[in-house]
C-alpha positions in Angstrom: 12.8 3.5 0.4 10.3 4.7 -1.8 11.9 4.5 -4.9 12.8 0.9 -3.9 9.7 0.0 -3.9 8.1 2.3 -6.0 5.6 3.8 -4.2 3.6 6.4 -5.8 1.7 8.0 -3.6 1.0 8.6 0.6 0.2 5.9 2.3 1.3 3.2 0.4 1.4 0.4 2.2 3.4 -3.0 1.8 3.4 -6.2 3.7 6.0 -8.7 4.1 6.3 -12.4 5.3 8.8 -14.2 7.2 10.6 -14.9 3.8 10.7 -11.1 2.9 8.2 -11.4 0.2 6.7 -8.8 -0.6 2.3 -10.3 0.1 0.1 -7.3 -0.2 0.3 -4.0 -1.6 -2.4 -2.0 -1.2 -4.9 0.4 0.8 -5.5 0.6 4.3 -9.3 0.2 4.2 -11.9 1.8 1.7 -12.6 4.6 3.6 -12.6 8.1 1.4 -12.9 11.6 2.1 -16.5 12.1 2.0 -17.5 8.4 1.3 -18.7 8.1 5.1 -16.9 4.9 5.7 -15.1 4.6 8.8 -11.5 4.0 9.1 -10.7 0.8 9.8 -7.5 -0.9 8.7 -10.1 -3.3 7.7 -8.0 -4.3 4.2 -4.5 -3.9 5.7 -5.5 -6.2 8.6 -7.7 -9.2 6.7 -3.6 -9.1 4.6 -1.7 -9.2 8.5 -4.2 -12.1 9.9 -3.6 -14.1 6.7 -0.2 -14.4 6.6 0.2 -14.8 10.4 -1.8 -17.4 10.2 0.3 -18.8 7.2 -2.1 -17.8 4.2 -1.9 -15.8 1.4 -3.6 -12.6 1.7 -6.2 -12.2 -0.6 -5.3 -12.0 -4.6 -7.5 -8.6 -5.0 -5.1 -5.6 -3.4 -6.7 -2.2 -4.3 -4.4 0.3 -4.7 -3.8 2.7 -1.7 -5.2 5.8 -2.9 -3.7 9.7 -1.5 -1.7 12.3 -2.7 1.3 11.4 -4.8 4.8 11.7 -4.0 6.3 15.3 -4.2 9.8 14.3 -5.5 12.6 17.6 -5.5 13.4 18.4 -9.0 15.8 15.9 -10.1 15.4 13.1 -7.5 12.6 12.0 -8.9 12.0 9.0 -9.9 12.5 7.6 -13.4 8.4 6.2 -12.8 7.2 9.3 -11.8 8.8 11.4 -14.6 6.0 12.5 -16.9 
């Protein structure tokens, strides 16, 4: 599944609407280790709320930031090969 969605790190959040269209791919919130901001899930929650209300999530979707996915040698997708 990670390959199909081109996931790059953990966590990497994907939100689909009722028509199975990707409407959000981005961060959970703006908390980061050491930045003092609480973990709230605000970005993902806002995208979920908008989608449930029949609206498009905010156009600016910041990418997730986390540990890169560790692929087994020979099983890594083309986009992860460097």
